[in-house]
C-alpha positions as CSV (number, residue, x, y, z in Angstrom):
1,M,48.5,172.4,40.4
2,E,48.6,170.1,37.1
3,S,52.6,167.8,37.3
4,K,53.1,167.3,34.4
5,K,54.8,164.2,33.0
6,I,58.6,164.2,31.9
7,S,59.5,162.7,28.9
8,K,62.0,159.1,29.5
9,E,63.6,161.1,27.1
10,T,64.3,163.6,28.4
11,P,68.0,164.2,28.6
12,T,68.7,163.8,32.6
13,I,71.5,164.5,34.6
14,L,71.9,163.8,38.8
15,V,75.0,165.0,40.8
16,I,74.6,162.8,43.8
17,F,76.7,165.1,46.6
18,G,77.6,163.4,49.7
19,V,77.9,160.3,48.1
20,T,79.1,157.5,49.8
21,G,77.3,159.1,53.0
22,D,74.3,157.6,54.9
23,L,71.7,159.4,52.9
24,A,73.2,158.2,49.4
25,E,73.4,154.4,50.6
26,K,70.6,153.6,52.7
27,K,68.9,156.2,50.5
28,I,69.8,156.9,47.3
29,I,71.2,154.8,45.5
30,P,67.9,151.8,46.8
31,S,66.1,154.3,45.6
32,L,66.8,155.1,42.3
33,W,67.9,150.8,41.8
34,H,63.9,151.1,42.3
35,L,63.5,153.3,40.1
36,F,64.9,151.1,37.2
37,E,63.8,147.5,38.5
38,Q,60.6,149.6,36.9
39,D,61.3,151.3,34.1
40,Q,61.6,154.3,35.4
41,L,64.7,155.4,35.1
42,P,65.1,158.1,32.2
43,S,67.1,156.7,29.0
44,K,69.6,159.0,28.8
45,V,69.8,159.2,33.1
46,S,74.1,160.1,33.6
47,I,74.1,159.7,37.6
48,I,77.1,161.3,39.1
49,G,78.6,160.7,42.5
50,F,81.0,162.9,44.1
51,S,82.8,162.6,47.2
52,R,86.4,163.7,49.6
53,R,86.5,159.9,49.7
54,D,89.1,158.6,47.2
55,F,87.8,155.6,44.9
56,S,88.8,154.7,41.8
57,A,86.3,153.2,39.5
58,Q,86.0,148.9,40.6
59,E,85.8,150.7,43.9
60,F,82.9,152.9,43.4
61,K,81.2,149.8,41.4
62,D,82.3,147.7,44.5
63,Y,80.4,150.1,46.6
64,V,77.4,151.3,45.2
65,F,76.6,147.1,44.8
66,D,77.6,146.4,48.3
67,S,74.9,149.9,49.3
68,L,72.6,147.5,47.2
69,K,73.3,144.5,48.2
70,K,72.3,145.0,52.3
71,R,69.5,147.8,51.2
72,S,67.7,144.9,49.0
73,G,65.9,142.2,49.6
74,E,65.8,141.5,46.0
75,N,68.3,139.0,44.4
76,I,70.7,141.3,42.0
77,T,71.9,139.9,39.1
78,S,75.3,141.1,37.4
79,E,74.1,140.9,34.8
80,K,71.6,144.1,36.4
81,F,73.6,145.8,38.2
82,L,76.3,146.9,35.4
83,Q,73.6,147.3,33.5
84,F,72.3,150.2,36.0
85,F,75.6,151.3,36.8
86,E,76.2,152.3,33.9
87,A,74.7,155.3,33.6
88,F,77.0,156.5,37.0
89,T,80.0,158.5,37.3
90,Y,82.6,159.6,40.3
91,Q,84.1,162.3,41.2
92,N,86.8,162.6,44.0
93,G,86.7,166.5,45.4
94,T,85.5,168.7,48.5
95,F,83.3,171.4,48.4
96,E,85.0,173.8,48.9
97,D,87.2,173.1,46.4
98,D,86.3,175.1,42.6
99,K,88.9,173.5,40.8
100,A,86.5,169.7,41.4
101,Y,83.7,171.5,40.0
102,Q,85.0,171.0,36.7
103,F,84.6,167.1,37.3
104,V,83.1,166.1,33.0
105,P,82.7,167.8,30.1
106,I,79.9,168.8,29.2
107,S,80.6,167.4,25.7
108,F,80.6,164.7,27.0
109,F,76.9,164.4,28.5
110,I,76.7,166.0,25.1
111,W,77.8,162.3,23.6
112,Q,76.4,161.0,25.9
113,F,72.7,161.5,25.7
114,H,73.9,161.5,21.3
115,H,73.5,157.3,22.2
């Protein structure tokens, strides 16, 4: 089977359910950082972290930064991290709560992918 290469310009939305769990902290977030460092993330990517924790935007940013610092042997600069973190948003909720899945209106994505 031949694989099809996806353009870096393809709008991409990644939802990480359980973003505050071990898998996200140890594997997913560092892997996304590595892709970012290698300029392999799509240029129009939106990464939505979903979890039960009641994080503020700053608490979530600190969590992602701390996860990277723990797992990445690289020296992560604030400037590079802020550029990486621009793709992230956070939504708290439980898996059983239907309303928690209505967290970001589609108009947000349309706006983000056109700017």
